[in-house]
Each structure stands twice: as C-alpha cells, then as structure tokens.
C-alpha positions as CSV (number, residue, x, y, z in Angstrom):
1,M,0.0,0.0,-0.1
2,P,1.8,3.4,-1.1
3,S,2.4,5.8,1.8
4,D,1.2,9.3,1.6
5,T,5.0,10.3,0.7
6,A,4.5,8.0,-2.4
7,R,1.6,9.6,-3.6
8,T,2.8,13.2,-3.5
9,G,4.1,14.8,-6.6
10,L,2.6,14.5,-10.1
11,Q,0.5,11.3,-9.3
12,G,-0.9,12.8,-6.0
13,V,-1.9,16.0,-8.0
14,A,-3.6,13.9,-10.8
15,D,-5.5,11.7,-8.1
16,A,-6.6,14.9,-6.2
17,A,-7.5,16.6,-9.8
18,K,-9.6,13.3,-10.6
19,A,-11.4,13.6,-7.2
20,A,-12.0,17.3,-7.6
21,Q,-13.3,16.7,-11.3
22,S,-16.0,14.2,-10.3
23,D,-17.3,17.1,-8.0
24,G,-17.0,19.8,-10.8
25,A,-19.5,21.6,-12.7
26,A,-20.6,21.5,-16.4
27,R,-17.9,20.5,-18.7
28,G,-15.9,18.8,-15.9
29,L,-14.6,22.2,-14.6
30,P,-14.1,22.0,-10.9
31,P,-15.1,25.3,-8.8
32,V,-11.2,26.0,-8.1
33,H,-12.2,29.7,-7.5
34,L,-14.2,28.6,-4.4
35,W,-11.3,26.7,-2.8
36,N,-9.0,28.3,-0.2
37,P,-6.5,25.2,0.4
38,P,-3.1,25.9,2.1
39,H,-0.1,26.6,-0.2
40,C,1.9,23.7,-0.3
41,G,5.0,25.0,-2.1
42,D,6.1,24.8,-5.8
43,I,5.6,21.7,-8.2
44,D,8.1,21.5,-11.1
45,I,5.5,21.9,-13.9
46,R,6.1,24.6,-16.6
47,I,3.9,25.4,-19.4
48,R,6.0,26.7,-22.4
49,K,5.0,29.5,-24.6
50,D,4.0,27.0,-27.2
51,G,1.7,25.5,-24.7
52,V,3.7,22.3,-24.2
53,W,3.6,21.1,-20.2
54,F,6.6,19.9,-18.9
55,H,7.1,18.1,-15.5
56,E,10.8,18.1,-14.1
57,G,12.0,19.1,-17.4
58,S,10.3,16.3,-19.6
59,P,7.2,16.9,-21.8
60,I,3.9,15.6,-20.2
61,G,3.2,13.2,-22.9
62,R,-0.3,12.2,-21.8
63,E,-2.8,14.6,-23.4
64,A,-5.6,13.5,-20.9
65,L,-3.4,14.4,-18.0
66,V,-2.7,17.7,-19.2
67,R,-6.3,18.3,-19.8
68,L,-6.9,17.3,-16.4
69,F,-4.5,19.4,-14.9
70,S,-5.9,22.4,-17.1
71,T,-9.1,21.9,-15.2
72,I,-7.3,22.7,-11.9
73,L,-5.4,25.6,-12.9
74,R,-6.0,29.0,-11.1
75,R,-4.3,32.3,-11.6
76,D,-3.8,34.2,-8.3
77,P,-2.2,37.4,-7.7
78,D,1.1,35.6,-7.1
79,G,0.9,33.5,-10.1
80,F,-0.5,30.4,-11.6
81,H,-1.3,27.3,-9.3
82,L,-2.8,23.8,-9.5
83,V,-5.5,24.0,-6.8
84,T,-7.4,21.1,-5.1
85,P,-9.6,21.3,-2.2
86,V,-6.6,20.3,0.0
87,E,-3.6,21.7,-1.6
88,K,-2.4,24.7,-3.8
89,M,1.1,24.3,-5.7
90,K,2.6,27.2,-7.7
91,I,3.7,26.4,-11.4
92,T,5.6,28.2,-14.0
93,V,3.6,29.5,-17.1
94,E,6.1,31.2,-19.5
95,D,3.1,33.1,-21.4
96,A,-0.6,32.1,-21.6
97,P,-1.4,28.6,-20.1
98,F,-3.5,27.7,-23.0
99,I,-3.4,28.1,-27.1
100,A,-6.4,28.9,-29.3
101,V,-5.9,26.3,-32.0
102,R,-9.0,26.8,-33.9
103,V,-11.8,29.4,-34.6
104,D,-15.1,29.2,-36.5
105,R,-17.8,31.7,-37.2
106,D,-21.0,30.4,-35.8
107,G,-23.6,33.0,-36.7
108,E,-22.8,36.0,-34.5
109,A,-20.2,34.4,-32.5
110,L,-16.8,33.5,-32.9
111,R,-16.1,29.9,-31.2
112,F,-12.3,28.9,-30.3
113,L,-11.1,25.8,-29.3
114,T,-8.1,25.4,-27.0
115,N,-5.3,22.8,-27.0
116,V,-6.9,21.5,-23.9
117,G,-10.2,21.1,-25.1
118,D,-11.9,24.2,-24.0
119,E,-14.5,25.8,-26.3
120,V,-14.9,29.2,-26.0
121,E,-17.1,31.8,-27.7
122,A,-15.6,35.4,-27.9
123,G,-17.8,38.3,-26.3
124,P,-18.1,40.5,-23.5
125,D,-16.9,38.0,-21.1
126,H,-14.3,36.4,-23.1
127,A,-12.6,39.2,-24.7
128,I,-10.0,39.1,-27.5
129,R,-6.8,41.3,-26.8
130,V,-3.9,42.0,-29.0
131,E,-0.4,43.0,-27.4
132,E,2.6,43.9,-29.5
133,D,5.6,41.7,-28.7
134,P,8.3,43.9,-27.3
135,A,11.1,42.0,-28.8
136,T,9.7,41.5,-32.3
137,G,7.2,44.2,-32.7
138,E,4.7,41.3,-33.9
139,P,1.2,41.0,-32.5
140,R,0.7,38.6,-29.6
141,P,-3.4,38.0,-29.7
142,Y,-5.0,36.5,-26.7
143,L,-8.5,35.1,-25.8
144,H,-9.9,35.3,-22.1
145,V,-10.9,31.7,-21.6
146,R,-12.1,31.6,-17.9
147,R,-11.4,33.5,-14.6
148,G,-8.2,35.4,-15.6
149,L,-6.7,32.3,-17.7
150,E,-5.9,33.2,-21.3
151,A,-5.0,31.4,-24.5
152,L,-2.4,32.7,-26.9
153,I,-4.2,32.7,-30.3
154,A,-2.2,30.6,-32.6
155,R,-0.6,32.3,-35.6
156,P,-2.8,30.6,-38.2
157,V,-5.8,31.2,-36.1
158,F,-4.9,34.8,-36.0
159,Y,-4.7,35.1,-39.7
160,E,-8.2,33.7,-39.9
161,L,-9.4,36.4,-37.7
162,V,-7.5,39.2,-39.6
163,E,-9.3,37.8,-43.0
164,M,-12.5,38.1,-41.2
165,A,-11.9,41.6,-40.0
166,T,-13.5,44.9,-41.1
167,E,-12.6,48.4,-40.6
168,R,-13.9,50.7,-37.8
169,D,-13.1,54.0,-36.6
170,T,-12.0,54.0,-32.9
171,P,-10.6,56.5,-30.5
172,D,-7.2,55.3,-31.4
173,G,-7.9,55.9,-35.2
174,P,-8.9,53.3,-37.8
175,R,-8.6,49.8,-36.8
176,F,-9.3,46.3,-38.0
177,G,-11.3,44.3,-35.8
178,V,-13.8,41.3,-35.5
179,A,-17.3,41.3,-33.8
180,S,-18.5,38.2,-31.6
181,N,-21.8,38.0,-29.5
182,G,-22.3,41.9,-29.5
183,A,-18.7,43.0,-28.8
184,W,-16.0,44.3,-31.1
185,F,-12.5,43.5,-30.6
186,A,-9.5,45.4,-32.4
187,V,-7.1,43.0,-34.0
188,G,-4.7,45.6,-35.7
189,P,-4.2,49.0,-37.2
190,V,-5.4,49.6,-40.7
191,P,-2.2,49.7,-43.1
192,G,-0.8,53.2,-43.4
193,E,-1.9,54.1,-40.0
194,R,0.1,54.5,-37.0
195,A,-0.4,51.9,-34.5
C-alpha cells in the first residue's frame, strides 16, 4: 500500500484533480475559484510558450493528464497554481497557459477551441486582446478563457481572424477588428495608419 509520501508529486496531484473533477460543474470544471487550501509550495511543472506542459524538465506526454491539470489551474495575484480542495501548488507559465488552435464563425459568434479542449465563444466575458511583442514588434493575440486564464491565439488562427476583420473608426484611429456576441475587438491598425 503506497504511503502518503509516495502519493505526492505528479501522481498525487493527478489523483486529487480526478477527485475534484468528479465534484465539478458543467464541462468537468471543478469550482477552483471557491477553494482556499493551504499553499503547499512549488511543483516543477512548466507550461512553455507554445503550450507544451513539462514536469521535471520532460514533456507531459499524456494529453488526458494535461487536460485534467488544466481544469484545476487557477491564476492568483502571486502566479499560477494547481488547486485542489486540500492543496495549492505554484507552477511556472511562460506566457498564456493555453493556446487557441481553432476558430469558427457560428452565426454572430466566434467559437474558439483550445489545445486542452476548452470551447470558448468570444464576447463581453471572453475578450480578445492584442499586444505587441516587445522583442519582435509582432502581434501577440489572446483570448480570455475563464477567471483570468488566457489562451494565446495561434498564428494561423490569428490570420483567420484578420481575414474576417472589418475596418472601424476608434478613438485610437482606424482599426481592423472582429465582432462576436455583440462585442467588437480590435486586431490591428489599418495599413498606413500609426499603431
């Protein structure tokens, strides 16, 4: 019979996540925003800029495990944590924890799919924002997924958004943008205009 010490680490978090998920709400998302467990330290999990999850320097190859962990991820003022009803462990996230890998127009909505299986409709509660990468000057587009967690919009998906974009006058001058669920989101300046 494994001791409590043997159950700690990645397997312990996975077991706790499975138990928490069974008590979760719709779409298998547990109410991590309601839990206030003690901080148990850091766990050597890193989400790279490209959305790949690592544990102790090695990629986590089991997609189901990554999806499970994504359901107990929470962003707090001091960083990103995996949270269960009984423990909270800090992880490292290089950029956004998720990647938006697909977008579809569904009537008046833009529906995104993330690399961990979340389906998100852009709108007032799920904003699209675009930053400029300070190193390259390239756009860095993001989609709000849930409770402060964002998905970096993959380059091919962003190109699809740009193809859908229409021009609109804004307080910052003419901008291209996309509409979804009654909200409009700027995705870039009109060529020839200053950003």
